[in-house]
N, C-alpha and C positions, 0 to 999 in steps of 0.2 A: 259336152258327149263323151265317149272311150276314147276317138279319136285324137280331141286336142287332148284328152291326158297322157298321149302318150307323146306329144309335141311338149310340153310344159307344163308343171304343178305351180299354181297360184293360191294365193288366199283374194277373199273377193271383201269386200267390205263395202254395206249398205244403208244408206240411212237416210230416213222419210225426211221429208221438207214442209210443214205445217205452216197455215197462215193465220192472222191472227186470230182467228175464232178455233184454234187446232187442228184445222180440217186438212187434211194430206192432197197436198196438187200436185207431188213430185216425188222421184229417189234420187238421192245424192250416189252412184256408186263408184269405186275405186276399185282395181286386184294389184297385187304386189304380188310377182311372181318370185318361187323361192330363189331362181341366178340372177334376181335383183340384188335380194339380201346378200349372196354369195360373193357378188359382187362391191358391194358397199364394202365387206370386211376384206376381203382380199386387202383393198386399199388401206385399211389399217394397220397398224404399227405396233406391233403387242412382244414389245424388249425387243434386240435385239435378231431372236432367232423363234421367238414366240409365236401361240394359235389360237386363236379363235375359234370355237363354235359354239351351235346351238342347239337343244335339242329339247321336242316335248316332252309331256308328261309319260307318254308312253317309251319314249326311249329311242324313238327314230329321229334320225340326226335329218336339221331344218338349213344347217348352210355353215360355211365353214370357209375359213383367210386360207383354208390352202388351196383350194381350188376342187377338192376329188370329188367324183360323183355321190352324189346323194340322191340318184333314184337308183332303182335295180336294172336288170334286162328286163322286167314286168313296167317299168316304168310307175315303181310304189319306195316312197323313203328309205333311205337304206337304215337297219337298225345302227346307231352309234359304236357297238363296240363288233360289229363287224364289217365297220369301215374298212377302204383302202388305204388311208393314212395306218401306221400300225401306234404313233405317239396318240391318236386322237382313240382308239378301239382301245387301246389300254387305260388310258382317263375312263371312254364309261365303263368298262370292266371293272374296275375300281370304284366308280359311283353305285353300279349294282352291287356290291358286294359290300360297303359300305352302308347302306341306307335302304339297300333291301326292292327300292319302287322311289320313278324319280317323285315318285308324289310326296313322299317323304321327306322331301326335301325342299323346306320352307323359311332357310333365311340362308343369309352370308357365311360361305365355310372356306377353309382354306387348307387341301392335305399336300403331302406327301407321297411319291412314290420316286420309284427305280422304273426305268426303261434301256435297257440293257448297260446296267450299271449304270448310266449318268443320273442323278438326282432331277430331279422334276419336282416343282411348285405349282399344284391347280389347284385354282380358284374357283369358287361354282356361285351362281347367285340366281333365283325365280323371276321373271318379270310376269307379272300379271297384269292382263289387260282389262280395263272395263268392261269389255265383251263376254268377261269370263276364259279368255286365252291365254295358256300361264306358258312360256317359251323358259326351259333351265339354260341361261349364259353361262361358258363355260372358258376360262383360258388359260393355256398351258404353255409355263416358261422354264425351261431350264433352269436351272440354278446358277446357272457358270454366267446367264447372263445379268441377274445379278451381283455377280460377286466379280464381274467383268471390274470394271470402275473399280470396284478393292484393290482384284490382283492389280491394275495399272499402277493403282495410287501407291500399292506397295514395290509393285519393281522399282516404281520411282525415290519412294524412299530411302528403298537399297540403295540401289543407285548412287544417290544423294550420299547417302550415310556410306557404305563405301570410299567414294570423295571426299567425305568430312575424317573420315577413319587414314585414307593414304597420307591427306595434308597433315595430320594428326602427327603420324608416325615418321614423317617426312619433319618437320617442323621438329619432332622430338629427335631425332639422329641429329635436325643439326645441331641442337641443345647439348645433347649427349656429346655429339665431339667435341664439342667447344667445352664441353666436361672434361672430359678423357684428357684436353692436352693437358693441361697443369696434371691432372692425376698421375699419367706419368714421367714427365718431369718430377711427380715426387716419387712415383717409384723406381728412375733411375739413381736418383740424388740419393734416398734410402740402399737400397742394393751398389753403391759404391760404398756407402760409409761401413755395410756389410764387410767389403771386401778390404777396410782397410782406409780408406782415403779420407781420411778426415779435415784434407783442408780444403777444400771442395764447398761452393755459397749457393745456395739455394735461389732461385729471384721467380717469385708469381707474381704478374701483374694484370693478371683478369680479372680482378675482385677486392674490392678491399680483406672480405673474407681470404683471401687465398694470401695478398699480400702481408696478413696477420700469423697463416700461418707457418709463408716461408720465413719468418722472422722469427716464431718459436722452434723452428726446425732446423734454422742458422745458430741459435743460443744452444738448441743440444746438441749440433755438430762443434762447437767450442767446448761444452759439457767437458765431449766427452774426452777434448783433445787433452784437458787438464786433466781427467780418468786418467787416459791412457799412459801422460808421463809421470803420473803419481803411479801410477804400478809400474811404470819400468826403474820406476826411484826404488818402490817397495822390492821387485826385485833383484835392484843392486844392494841393496841393503842388507836383504837375506844370507843374499852370497858372499858380502864383506861379513855378517858374523856368523857365520856357519865356516868362514876360516878363517874364527877368533878361538872357536871350540877343540877343542885334540882332534886330528884324523886319525891318531894312533895310539897305539898300547903304550901305560908308562913299564918299561923293559927296566926292571928289579929281579934282580935274581930269586926266588926261593915266594916271589909274589906274581898269582896272576889278579892284574887291576884291566880292566876297561870300561868305558864308558857311552853312551851315548845318549842327544838331544835330541825331540821332534818336536818344532812348534805347532802350534795350534790357527797361529795368521804367519804371513811374511814372517812376522820378527816378532821377536819376547822377549823376556826377564829369565829365564831359565839361564843357568850357566853352570859351570860343574872345569875342572880342570887341573893340571900334574903341573905344581908347582917347582923352577929350581930355587929350593931357596941355600941363598951364600951360607957354608960352611959345617952343609948336613952333609951327615954319610951316605956314601955312593950306596950305601944297601935299603937306606929311607926313604918312603916315598911321600910324598906331603900333598896331600888332597885338598880340593876347592873346593865347595858346593854352595850358589846363592841362587836367589829369586826376587824379583825387583816383582814392586807391586804393579798391579794391570799388568795390559799386553800393548803390542803393537808398536811404533819408533822410538816414540819417548821411554818405553823403559829397555826398550835397546840401547837406546845411547847410554842409557844410564849404566846398563850392562857392561857395554864399553869401555864406560869411564870406569870404571868400577874396577872391572881386569886391567885397566891400563895403571892406576895408580897400583895395584897389589901386585903387579907383574914386578913393578918399578921398584918398590917396598924393598924384592925378595934379593935385588942386588946387594943387601947390605944385610949381615948376620942378625938376627933377633928374633924371637917367642913366636908363638902364634898370636900372644896377646899384643906383643907389637905390633905385629901386622893388621888386627885387625885394630885399636886404635886407632892407626896411623891411618887406616881406609876410611872410617870414621869420622873423623875430624874432616876432609879433604871434602868428605860426600856432603856432608851435613854444609860447609861452608858455599859448595856451590849448588846444595840442590833449594838452599834456604829452607828444611825442614820440612819442604810440600809433600818430597815423595818418598820412601825408603826403599832400601832391599834388606832381606834375612843373607847369613853366612857359616858357615860351618868350616871352620880347615882340620883338619885332620893330618898326620905324619904315623907311617906302619913301619916298625925299624925291622926286616926280614931279619936281622941274627942276634937281634936281643931281643925276636919277638915283644916289642916294647909298641904299644899304640898312646899317642896324646891326642885330644883334641881342646878346640877352643870354638867357642857358641856365642854369633851374635842373635839370638833371638829363632837360632834353624833347627829343630828338633834333629 
């Protein structure tokens, strides 16, 4: 009756009991209140914060797992889209918009919706009883419930990954420090070499490669010491050879004579000189110009030898040809004919306005 409806909404189920002849001799009756269905749903765990609810094909709310009222003030079932639970109301509204009517829901569906900016997953499927009673069973679960484990796993992975990176960095720092120590020693060694300290010795004993490197660097330093000694010797040889050349003019009245030689290397074989030939008038200038084949120390030594022989011979009077013949005989004896030089001897008499010369292959 109407008074009982104000108290509870229930579903009645009756089934006749027949004997062996098919005659009805009794009726079995069962009643299930909607509150009982709600109590059953409340005990369910739908994800972490999910909700379950049941709707009939008219869109009326049958039961929910949230315990919200399913009857209005007149004791009639609440329309699901107007339920007090805003999330259930939003889900029911989406179903109405997607399918037009609940009778159109004939299979299982999975829909997505946003409620206040939070994504939800709505799963619906019809449940049809043999009596013809059809309900729509729906579950509404926030996507965060599905992603919670993933996020937790991701957080763990990030922590483990960060720890692994930190351990790797620490290991890298230690390895780098071990590698940097010999490199710092090497840099200090090279810096001292740059400053001219070639007597030091490098000792790297951290690995076979560093030991080999220290041997190579020490060999390089020894080579540099030899080169520095050779360079100093060349500088000294250059100074000596420059001193062998005339440093001033040839002072002969009536003549303006000067000369200069610039070598392309530290030393060379170019030679010129103003000769003091015995028995030569004071008004006569004696000039020698020579060129040794090749460059370097060997040419400079042959040039110095030729100068010494020539100046020694000038102490005895003789012609220019005599001077060249004497020089040639001694040079060929000393060099064995492997090296040679050309030379031009010339005299210029300022008083007589006379010039004489003798050449040994020199134009």
